[in-house]
C-alpha positions in Angstrom: 11.8 -34.6 26.3 10.5 -33.4 29.5 7.0 -31.8 29.9 8.6 -28.6 31.1 10.9 -28.2 28.1 8.1 -29.0 25.8 5.9 -26.4 27.5 8.7 -23.8 27.2 9.2 -24.5 23.5 5.5 -24.3 22.7 5.2 -21.0 24.8 8.1 -19.4 22.8 6.7 -20.6 19.5 3.2 -19.2 20.4 4.7 -15.9 21.4 6.7 -15.7 18.1 3.6 -16.6 16.1 1.5 -13.9 17.8 4.2 -11.4 17.1 3.8 -11.5 13.3 3.6 -8.0 11.8 0.2 -6.8 10.6 -0.5 -6.0 6.9 -0.2 -2.3 7.7 3.2 -2.8 9.5 4.6 -4.8 6.6 3.3 -2.1 4.1 5.1 0.6 6.2 8.2 -1.6 6.3 8.1 -2.2 2.5 7.4 1.5 1.5 11.0 2.9 1.9 12.4 0.0 -0.1 9.9 0.5 -2.9 10.6 4.2 -2.8 14.4 3.6 -3.0 14.0 1.3 -6.0 11.8 3.9 -7.7 14.3 6.7 -7.0 17.2 4.5 -8.1 15.4 4.0 -11.4 15.3 7.7 -11.9 18.8 8.3 -10.7 17.4 10.4 -7.9 20.3 10.3 -5.4 18.7 12.9 -3.1 15.5 10.9 -2.7 17.5 7.6 -2.2 19.6 9.2 0.5 16.5 10.4 2.3 15.3 6.8 2.7 18.5 5.4 4.3 20.2 5.8 7.7 23.5 7.8 7.7 25.4 4.5 8.3 23.7 2.5 5.6 25.4 -0.5 4.1 24.8 -1.7 0.6 25.8 -5.1 -0.8 25.2 -5.5 -4.5 26.6 -7.2 -7.5 28.1 -3.9 -8.6 31.9 -3.7 -8.0 33.3 -3.2 -5.4 30.2 -4.9 -4.1 30.2 -3.3 -0.7 29.3 0.4 0.1 28.8 1.8 3.6 28.5 5.0 5.5 27.3 8.6 4.7 28.5 8.4 1.0 27.2 4.8 0.4 24.3 5.8 -1.8 26.4 8.3 -3.9 29.2 5.7 -4.2 26.9 2.9 -5.1 25.0 5.0 -7.7 28.3 6.2 -9.3 29.6 2.6 -9.4 26.4 1.3 -10.9 26.4 3.8 -13.7 30.1 3.1 -14.4 29.5 -0.6 -14.5 26.6 -0.2 -16.9 28.9 1.9 -19.2 31.8 -0.4 -18.8 29.7 -3.4 -20.0 27.8 -1.5 -22.7 24.5 -1.8 -20.9 21.5 0.6 -21.0 17.9 0.9 -20.0 18.1 -0.6 -16.5 14.8 -1.2 -14.8 13.9 -2.9 -11.5 10.4 -4.1 -10.6 10.0 -4.9 -6.9 7.4 -7.6 -5.9 5.3 -8.0 -2.8 7.2 -8.9 0.4 7.7 -12.5 1.0 9.0 -12.2 4.5 8.9 -9.6 7.2 9.9 -9.4 10.9 9.4 -6.3 13.2 10.9 -6.3 16.7 10.3 -2.9 18.2 12.2 -0.3 16.1 14.0 -2.9 14.1 12.7 -4.5 10.9 13.8 -7.0 8.3 12.0 -7.5 4.9 12.6 -9.7 1.9 11.0 -8.9 -1.5 11.5 -10.4 -4.9 12.8 -8.3 -7.7 12.9 -8.4 -11.5 15.8 -6.5 -13.1 16.1 -5.9 -16.9 18.6 -4.1 -19.0 19.9 -4.1 -22.6 23.3 -5.3 -23.7 24.2 -5.5 -27.4 20.7 -4.7 -28.3 19.3 -7.7 -26.3 17.1 -7.3 -23.3 18.4 -9.4 -20.4 16.5 -10.4 -17.3 17.7 -11.1 -13.8 15.5 -12.4 -11.0 16.5 -12.2 -7.3 15.6 -10.9 -3.9 16.1 -7.7 -2.0 16.8 -8.3 1.8 16.7 -5.1 3.9 17.2 -4.2 7.5 15.4 -1.1 8.6 15.1 1.0 11.7 12.2 3.1 12.8 12.9 6.8 13.1 9.7 8.4 14.6 6.9 7.2 12.5 8.9 6.3 9.5 11.2 3.4 8.6 14.8 4.0 7.3 16.9 1.5 5.4 20.0 0.5 7.5 21.2 -2.2 5.0 20.1 -3.7 1.8 21.4 -6.5 -0.3 20.4 -7.7 -3.8 21.0 -11.4 -4.5 20.3 -12.0 -8.2 20.6 -14.7 -10.7 22.7 -14.8 -13.8 21.0 -12.5 -16.4 19.3 -14.3 -19.3 17.7 -13.3 -22.6 
């Protein structure tokens, strides 16, 4: 490897390493996702919608698995409730963990945080661990969710 190529690679790596978001920046990026999860737990569609961009995309393990656009939050929440009822499930609860990965590039952000989802089915409490991945955009001083995805495991007792 030439000395010039090595110097370029090290320069790019050093720049990327220096651009890591601060603890405050990560907290600001995390806040809308945490609020969204809290609002979803309460079935508060209005609060959920206030945290997302108008063109939000949601990918989840709730059929039809893909929700996008101005009605995405409404459509996802309705599908989620219908899916719970169809499978005889109740008492859904999600706990969002601390972020494990975050990137901020100007007005664009990306965040990954673990989640623990529980619900009852047939009187048995089931547990599902997974990760939320969210893309966000800065609007003024606040972050809005542009896209979120839940990637969970098979629920177990």
